C-alpha positions in Angstrom: 11.2 20.0 16.2 13.5 19.0 19.2 17.2 18.4 19.8 18.8 15.3 17.7 18.0 12.1 19.7 21.0 9.9 19.2 20.0 5.7 19.8 21.5 2.5 18.9 20.8 0.6 15.9 19.0 -2.1 18.5 16.9 0.6 20.0 16.1 1.7 16.6 14.6 -1.8 15.6 12.5 -2.3 18.5 11.1 1.0 17.8 10.4 0.1 14.3 8.9 -2.8 14.6 6.5 -1.5 17.3 5.8 1.8 15.5 4.6 -0.2 12.3 2.2 -2.5 14.4 4.4 -5.8 14.0 4.4 -6.2 17.9 0.6 -5.4 18.6 -1.7 -5.7 15.9 -4.8 -3.4 15.4 -8.1 -5.0 15.7 -9.5 -4.2 12.6 -8.3 -2.7 9.1 -9.9 0.8 9.6 -7.6 0.8 12.7 -4.7 0.0 10.2 -5.6 2.7 7.5 -5.8 5.3 10.6 -2.9 4.5 11.4 -0.5 4.1 8.7 -2.5 6.1 6.2 -2.9 3.9 3.5 -2.2 0.1 2.3 -0.8 -0.5 -0.9 -2.6 -2.5 -3.7 -1.4 -4.9 -5.9 -3.3 -7.1 -8.0 -0.6 -9.7 -8.3 -1.2 -13.0 -6.4 1.5 -15.6 -6.1 1.0 -16.4 -2.2 -1.4 -13.9 -1.7 -1.8 -10.3 -2.7 0.5 -7.5 -1.7 -2.3 -5.7 0.4 -3.4 -8.9 2.4 0.3 -9.5 3.2 0.3 -6.1 4.5 -2.4 -6.5 6.5 -2.4 -10.0 7.7 0.6 -9.2 10.1 -1.1 -5.9 11.3 -4.7 -6.9 11.7 -5.8 -9.3 14.6 -8.1 -12.4 13.1 -7.4 -11.1 9.5 -8.7 -13.2 6.7 -7.4 -12.9 2.9 -9.9 -10.2 1.1 -10.7 -8.5 4.6 -9.0 -5.1 2.8 -11.6 -5.2 -0.3 -14.5 -6.0 2.2 -13.7 -3.2 3.9 -13.5 -1.0 0.9 -16.2 -2.2 -0.9 -18.7 -5.0 0.8 -18.8 -8.7 0.5 -21.9 -9.8 -1.2 -23.8 -6.9 -0.9 -21.6 -3.8 -2.1 -21.7 -0.6 0.4 -23.6 2.0 -0.1 -22.0 5.6 -0.2 -22.8 6.7 3.2 -21.2 3.3 4.5 -18.1 3.9 2.8 -15.0 4.6 5.3 -12.6 4.0 2.5 -12.1 3.7 -1.2 -9.2 3.1 -3.9 -7.2 5.7 -5.3 -3.7 6.5 -6.6 -0.9 8.5 -4.3 -0.7 11.8 -5.6 2.3 12.3 -8.2 2.4 8.5 -8.4 0.8 5.4 -10.2 0.6 3.7 -6.9 -2.8 2.2 -6.1 -3.8 2.2 -2.2 -6.5 2.0 0.0 -7.2 5.5 1.6 -9.4 6.5 4.7 -12.0 9.2 3.6 -9.9 12.1 4.8 -7.6 11.9 2.2 -10.2 12.9 -0.9 -9.7 16.4 -0.6 -6.1 16.3 -0.9 -6.3 14.5 -4.0 -8.4 16.8 -5.9 -5.3 19.1 -7.3 -3.5 16.3 -8.7 -6.5 15.0 -10.6 -6.9 18.0 -12.4 -3.1 18.3 -13.1 -3.4 15.0 -14.8 -6.1 15.8 -17.2 -3.5 18.5 -18.7 -0.6 16.0 -19.1 0.4 14.0 -22.0 0.3 10.5 -20.9 -1.3 7.3 -22.5 -1.9 5.6 -19.1 -3.1 8.7 -16.8 -2.9 12.0 -18.7 -5.5 13.6 -20.9 -8.0 11.9 -23.0 -7.5 11.6 -26.4 -10.4 12.6 -28.8 -11.8 9.2 -29.2 -11.5 8.9 -25.6 -13.2 12.3 -25.0 -16.4 10.9 -27.3 -16.3 7.6 -25.4 -16.3 9.0 -21.8 -19.5 11.1 -22.3 -21.2 7.8 -23.5 -19.8 5.9 -20.2 -20.8 8.3 -18.1 -24.4 8.3 -19.6 -24.4 4.7 -19.3 -23.3 4.8 -15.4 -26.3 7.1 -14.8 -28.6 4.9 -16.2 -27.3 1.2 -15.2 -25.0 1.8 -12.4 -21.6 0.1 -11.6 -20.2 -1.2 -14.9 -16.8 -2.6 -15.9 -15.0 -2.1 -19.5 -16.7 -4.9 -21.2 -19.8 -2.8 -20.8 -18.5 -0.6 -23.4 -16.3 -2.6 -25.5 -16.7 -2.4 -29.5 -13.3 -4.0 -30.6 -11.0 -0.8 -30.9 -8.1 -0.8 -29.1 -6.0 1.6 -26.9 -2.4 3.2 -27.7 0.6 0.8 -27.5 1.2 1.8 -24.0 -1.6 -0.4 -23.1 -0.5 -3.4 -25.2 -3.9 -5.0 -26.2 -5.8 -3.2 -24.0 -9.7 -2.1 -25.1 -10.3 1.5 -25.8 -12.8 1.3 -23.2 -10.4 -0.1 -20.4 -8.0 3.0 -21.4 -10.7 5.6 -21.3 -11.9 4.1 -17.4 -8.4 4.0 -16.3 -7.9 7.7 -17.4 -11.3 8.8 -16.1 -10.3 7.1 -12.5 -7.3 8.9 -12.3 -8.9 12.0 -13.3 -11.7 11.6 -10.4 -14.6 11.2 -13.0 -15.4 7.6 -12.1 -14.0 5.5 -8.7 -14.2 1.8 -7.7 -17.2 0.7 -6.5 -16.4 -2.7 -6.6 -14.6 -5.8 -7.2 -15.0 -9.3 -9.0 -11.5 -11.0 -8.2 -9.3 -8.7 -10.2 -12.2 -6.9 -12.2 -13.1 -3.0 -11.6 -16.3 -2.3 -11.8 -16.6 1.4 -11.8 -19.5 3.9 -10.8 -20.0 7.9 -10.6 -18.0 9.5 -7.5 -21.5 10.5 -5.7 -22.6 6.8 -5.6 -19.1 5.8 -4.0 -18.3 8.4 -1.7 -20.8 10.0 0.6 -21.5 13.7 -0.3 -20.3 15.3 2.8 -16.7 13.8 1.9 -17.5 15.1 -1.9 -18.5 18.5 -0.9 -15.3 19.1 1.5 -13.5 22.2 0.8 -10.0 21.6 -0.9 -7.1 22.1 1.0 -4.3 24.9 -0.4 -1.1 23.6 -2.3 0.6 24.4 1.2 -1.9 22.0 3.2 -1.6 19.0 0.7 2.1 19.1 0.8 2.1 18.9 4.4 -0.3 16.4 4.2 1.9 14.1 1.8 5.0 14.3 3.9 2.7 13.6 7.0 1.8 10.4 5.3 5.2 9.0 4.4 6.1 9.1 8.0 2.5 7.7 9.1 3.4 5.2 6.3 6.9 4.0 7.2 7.2 5.6 10.6 11.0 6.2 10.4 12.4 7.9 7.4 14.8 10.4 5.8 13.4 13.6 4.6 13.9 15.8 1.8 15.1 19.3 2.2 12.2 20.8 1.1 9.8 18.5 3.3 11.2 19.1 6.5 9.9 22.8 6.8 6.5 21.6 5.9 6.5 19.5 9.1 9.0 20.7 11.7 6.4 20.9 14.3 5.4 17.4 14.0 8.9 15.3 13.5 11.7 14.2 15.6 14.7 13.6 14.4 16.9 10.6 15.2 20.4 10.0 14.7 22.0 6.2 14.1 24.9 5.0 13.6 25.6 4.1 10.1 22.3 5.7 8.9 21.5 9.2 7.6 19.7 11.4 9.6 16.2 10.0 9.9 12.6 11.7 11.5 9.7 10.0 13.7 6.6 11.2 14.3 6.7 13.2 18.0 3.3 11.2 18.5 5.8 8.2 18.4 8.2 9.4 21.0 6.6 6.9 23.8 7.3 4.0 21.7 10.6 5.0 21.5 11.2 5.6 25.3 9.9 2.2 25.5 11.9 0.8 23.2 15.2 2.4 24.8 14.2 1.7 28.3 12.9 -1.5 28.8 14.2 -3.9 26.2 13.0 -7.2 28.0 9.6 -6.8 26.5 10.6 -6.4 23.3 9.0 -8.6 20.6 11.4 -12.0 19.5 8.2 -12.7 17.2 9.0 -14.0 13.3 6.9 -12.5 10.3 7.2 -13.1 6.5 7.0 -9.5 5.6 5.2 -8.6 2.0 7.8 -7.3 -0.3 6.4 -3.5 -0.2 5.8 -3.9 3.6 6.2 -0.4 5.2 9.0 -1.9 7.5 11.3 -2.7 4.6 9.7 0.0 1.7 12.8 2.4 2.1 15.9 0.7 0.8 18.3 3.1 2.5 16.6 2.4 6.5 16.2 -1.2 5.3 19.9 -1.7 4.0 21.3 0.7 6.9 19.7 0.1 9.7 18.4 -3.2 9.1 21.5 -4.8 7.2 19.6 -6.1 4.6 19.8 -5.2 0.7 16.3 -6.1 -0.5 14.6 -5.5 -3.9 11.2 -6.3 -4.8 12.5 -8.5 -8.1 8.9 -9.1 -9.6 9.9 -6.9 -12.5 13.7 -8.1 -12.4 14.7 -9.9 -15.7 14.7 -13.8 -14.5 18.6 -13.5 -15.1 19.2 -10.4 -13.3 17.7 -12.2 -9.8 19.1 -12.5 -6.7 16.4 -13.9 -4.1 13.5 -14.6 -6.4 10.2 -13.6 -8.0 7.9 -12.8 -5.0 10.8 -13.6 -2.2 9.5 -12.4 1.5 12.3 -11.1 4.1 12.1 -13.5 7.1 11.8 -10.7 10.4 13.1 -12.8 13.4 12.9 -10.5 16.4 15.3 -7.1 15.6 16.9 -9.0 12.4 15.9 -9.8 8.9 17.7 -12.9 8.6 17.1 -14.1 5.2 14.1 -15.1 2.9 11.8 -17.1 1.5 10.3 -17.1 -2.3 6.8 -19.0 -1.9 4.3 -19.9 -4.5 0.4 -20.8 -3.7 -0.4 -24.0 -5.8 -4.2 -23.2 -5.3 -5.1 -26.2 -7.6 -3.3 -28.1 -5.3 -4.0 -26.8 -2.2 -0.2 -26.4 -1.5 2.4 -23.7 -0.9 5.4 -24.5 -2.7 9.0 -23.0 -1.5 10.6 -22.0 -4.9 13.8 -21.1 -2.8 14.9 -20.0 0.8 18.2 -18.4 2.1 17.8 -18.2 5.9 20.6 -17.5 8.8 22.1 -20.6 10.4 19.7 -21.1 13.8 16.8 -19.6 12.0 13.7 -21.3 10.6 10.7 -20.3 8.6 9.0 -23.1 9.1 6.4 -21.8 11.6 5.6 -18.8 9.5 5.3 -20.8 6.1 2.6 -22.7 8.1 1.0 -19.6 9.4 1.0 -18.3 5.6 -0.3 -21.8 4.2 -3.0 -21.7 6.9 -4.0 -18.4 5.9 -4.2 -19.1 2.0 -6.4 -22.0 3.0 -3.6 -24.2 1.7 -1.9 -27.3 3.0 1.8 -26.6 4.8 4.6 -26.8 1.9 
């Protein structure tokens, strides 16, 4: 690890934009996954789903649904030997993401650990769920990919699942444990299958890394995802050969990947080439995911308020921050009225001298809607 680099906020912002692919889009979804390590998946669809909103700013010519087509195919589901990515949860979290195949071995220890925990969502199977799980696996061996409706016998899960069926909760736990994987989707409906019919055999046969190797992978994954991050005291020794400390006025000590230093040098030496383009950012976009970095570096205090009670919301249910050049200048809270083929703006607050009109028009076209 080299000595701490002291850089200005303007250089840091230019670097951050470039490092998270907002200045030069990647040619395809595979390139984005290779660069960022994963793309976060979320089913809520107010003005496009989270993963599509993240990817549309990073993939040249991206169309709504391209990430899922990359994962599972379109009309014809991909065969195991054709798969280059899959859906699963980040270790120690309930966050669902699209991973490249290299992530699979690093998920094994956490999958096993979940089978021993007490959790109605992702933990060990109850007696009822254990009995049902054997039948589910037998049916899948015989029939192929199935969703929870195929096993619904009217029984309900524990209260954490609300009105969910026992079959749905059992399949969700089995997915957390790696006993089944998502083979395809129809809308938000998951169709599960046996791992050997989803992932290539070479991936399933990969040796499991050591605990330390997976811990290092997890920290590098955070760095790849956000590109400019604070690291915890226990994280730094795992990756100090791969990172560069960066000190920015009014910010905590941050770290970037050493592989990204050419981008940092370019941001410092040639500001005239910096981008002035605008982007409506997804609520969980890598640029703004870390609230401390968003607040201290970008001067924008932002919280995704989809789970905030309406009376406590500051910006709106699904407000999208507006990035203009090297500033976040406000937000727009849009809603896609699919039946009317119209993009409606619920609220907006944008700094004087800036306009979201062009970005809203591009978002409408992306969603197949008329402009708002």
